[in-house]
C-alpha positions in Angstrom: -82.4 -169.1 -9.4 -80.2 -166.9 -8.0 -81.3 -163.9 -10.6 -83.7 -164.0 -14.1 -81.0 -165.5 -16.0 -80.3 -168.6 -14.1 -83.1 -171.0 -14.3 -83.9 -172.7 -10.7 -84.2 -176.1 -9.7 -87.8 -176.4 -10.5 -87.0 -175.5 -14.2 -84.1 -177.5 -14.8 -86.0 -180.5 -13.8 -89.2 -179.7 -15.8 -86.8 -179.0 -18.8 -85.3 -182.4 -18.3 -88.5 -184.2 -18.3 -90.1 -182.7 -21.2 -86.9 -183.3 -23.4 -86.9 -186.9 -22.1 -90.7 -186.9 -23.1 -89.6 -185.9 -26.5 -87.3 -188.6 -26.8 -89.4 -190.9 -26.1 -92.0 -190.0 -28.8 -89.4 -189.9 -31.3 -88.2 -193.2 -31.0 -92.0 -194.3 -30.9 -92.7 -192.7 -34.2 -89.7 -194.2 -35.7 -91.4 -197.5 -36.7 -94.3 -195.6 -38.3 -92.7 -192.6 -40.5 -95.1 -190.2 -41.8 -94.4 -187.2 -44.1 -96.1 -183.6 -44.3 -95.7 -181.4 -47.2 -96.5 -177.9 -46.7 -97.9 -175.8 -49.2 -98.0 -172.2 -49.1 -99.5 -169.6 -51.1 -97.1 -169.4 -54.1 -97.2 -166.0 -55.6 -95.6 -165.5 -59.1 -92.9 -162.8 -58.4 -92.6 -161.5 -61.8 -96.4 -161.0 -62.6 -98.1 -160.2 -59.1 -101.7 -159.1 -58.9 -103.0 -155.5 -59.3 -104.3 -155.8 -55.5 -100.7 -157.0 -54.4 -99.2 -154.5 -56.0 -101.7 -151.8 -54.7 -100.8 -152.6 -51.1 -97.0 -152.6 -51.5 -95.0 -149.3 -50.8 -94.7 -147.1 -53.8 -91.0 -148.2 -53.9 -91.6 -151.4 -53.5 -93.4 -152.2 -56.3 -92.1 -154.4 -59.5 -92.0 -151.1 -61.6 -91.8 -147.8 -59.0 -94.9 -145.7 -59.3 -96.5 -142.7 -57.3 -99.5 -142.8 -55.3 -100.7 -139.6 -56.2 -102.9 -138.5 -59.2 -104.4 -135.6 -60.7 -108.2 -135.7 -60.8 -111.0 -133.7 -62.3 -113.7 -132.7 -59.4 -117.1 -131.6 -60.6 -118.9 -128.8 -58.2 -121.7 -129.8 -56.7 -123.3 -126.2 -57.1 -122.5 -124.7 -60.7 -121.1 -128.2 -62.0 -118.0 -126.7 -63.2 -115.1 -129.0 -63.3 -111.7 -128.3 -61.7 -108.4 -130.3 -61.8 -107.0 -130.8 -58.4 -104.2 -132.6 -57.0 -104.8 -135.7 -54.6 -102.8 -134.8 -51.9 -103.3 -131.1 -52.0 -102.2 -129.2 -49.1 -104.3 -126.2 -49.3 -108.3 -125.7 -49.3 -109.5 -125.8 -53.1 -112.1 -123.1 -54.3 -114.5 -123.6 -57.0 -113.6 -120.8 -59.7 -117.1 -119.9 -60.3 -119.1 -119.9 -57.3 -116.4 -120.1 -54.4 -117.7 -123.2 -52.6 -114.8 -125.4 -50.7 -114.1 -128.3 -53.0 -111.3 -130.1 -50.7 -110.1 -129.9 -47.4 -106.3 -130.8 -46.7 -105.6 -133.8 -44.3 -102.1 -135.5 -43.3 -102.2 -137.4 -46.6 -105.0 -137.2 -49.5 -107.2 -134.5 -49.7 -110.8 -135.1 -48.4 -113.1 -133.9 -51.0 -116.3 -132.0 -49.8 -119.3 -133.9 -49.6 -121.3 -134.1 -53.1 -118.4 -133.7 -55.0 -117.8 -136.0 -57.8 -114.3 -137.1 -59.4 -112.5 -138.9 -61.9 -109.0 -139.6 -62.1 -107.1 -137.9 -65.1 -105.5 -140.1 -67.7 -102.3 -139.0 -68.9 
């Protein structure tokens, strides 16, 4: 063709051949009709699974809920418990032995190795 939007003569011939081939196939299959049923994974929109709700954005869940939480972190040295926010933006130190309990990242805070934690319940 003369430009990228105009098809060349060879492309036009190929398109004509493929359309005539499809029409012949369609005529041949009309005598023996075949029905296909498509089944998709149907999800209950009013009762979604917990896994699918966790994957969704916090504002697109059935009931909006934050991704952040408070957690009790146990110091590996002195075993004292400190409450830390999951998305802390500063390094949190243990009040009794001054060990760093978590380091900030772009999102959730990274706990120091050896620290154990559990989510706080309301």
